C-alpha positions, 0 to 999 in steps of 0.5 A: 790865408783866409783865402786859400782856406776858402779856395781849399774848402771849394776844392774838396766839395767839388771833388765830393760831388764829382767822385760819387758821380763818376762811381756811380756811372755804370760800365756798361755805359762805357760799352754803349759808347764804344762798340756796336750791338750785337744781340739782345736777350732778357728783359725788365731786370734780367737782361743780357746785352752783347757788343763786338770788339772787332780786331781786339782780344779777350785781354786787350777788351778787359784791360780797357775796361779795367782801366775805365772802372775798377771790378769787384773781381777780375778772373785770371787772364786769358784769351778764351774768356774772362769775368769781370764783377762789378756790383749790379752786373758782371761782364763776360768777354769771350772769343768769338766763335765766328771770328777769333780775332774779334771779341764778345763783351757780354753784360749780364744783369746780376738778376739774369746771372742768378737765373741762368748761369750755374754757379760750378761753372763760374768757380773756375773764374771768381772766388767762392765768398763773390760767388756766395753773394752772387748766387745768395748762398746757394739759393740761386745758380742752378742753370745750365748757360755758359754764355753767349758763344755756347748759347745753342748748347747752354740755353738760357731761360729766354733767345737771344735775337738782334736788337730792335729799335726799342733795343737800340733806344735802351742801349745804343750803339756808337756808330751812327750814319751822318752826311755834311757838305762843304761850302766852296766860294765861288768865283761866279756870282753862282749861288752855292746850296747847302745839302743836308747836314747830319741827324737833327737837321730842320731839312731847310737849305741855304745859300751863300751869295758870292760878290763880283756878279752885275746883275740886278738879282745878285746885288739885291740878294748881296750881303756886301755893298762895293763902296762909292768912289765918288767925291762927296758933294760941297754946298757952297753957302753965304752968311755972317758973324754979327758981334754982340754989343 
């Protein structure tokens, strides 16, 4: 009985540590791992990152993100535009203007939303109580911005740009070019070189030596040696046994 209680206490303590850690993970981390970065705007606490979800509709992307982490509020389902409001960021999912089969995922910090969006524009998507808290009871929300798909019409305070190396470090895309090689045991005694591998490689090459060669160089480099077939030598000797008196 005592062991059962101790086991239960351990499980409760473990959950009390793991659950807050999972809750603390921002939904933007999930997006960074799954979709390539398209464009960046802003700096510091006012940032906007745009990702592209190829061949996915707006409701499909929204459902995936909601399943990962439930937002404080979710706008009504739409094939053109949806909003997800989290504690520290607002996600706008919209149909890509250049390819309707793709969706654009725009992750805006709350400071970016306050200083660029129009509160009247968001009234059609979010509850009044959420807007009041987001725009500090009317203190903010006097911009004209409406999203990346209309950035040239409703311009934000700063302009969007292609992600730089520094931007990629802050919000790296999932796709990384990697190469590798497959080693195959040779029938001959030739050594097979190891090609350059994935990122993080030291650039060195190695060799796999296969048996079957009679050359001296192969015998020196071989890891395994053949067992000797000759019988062990037997030495003959003589002796005597004395009895102790």
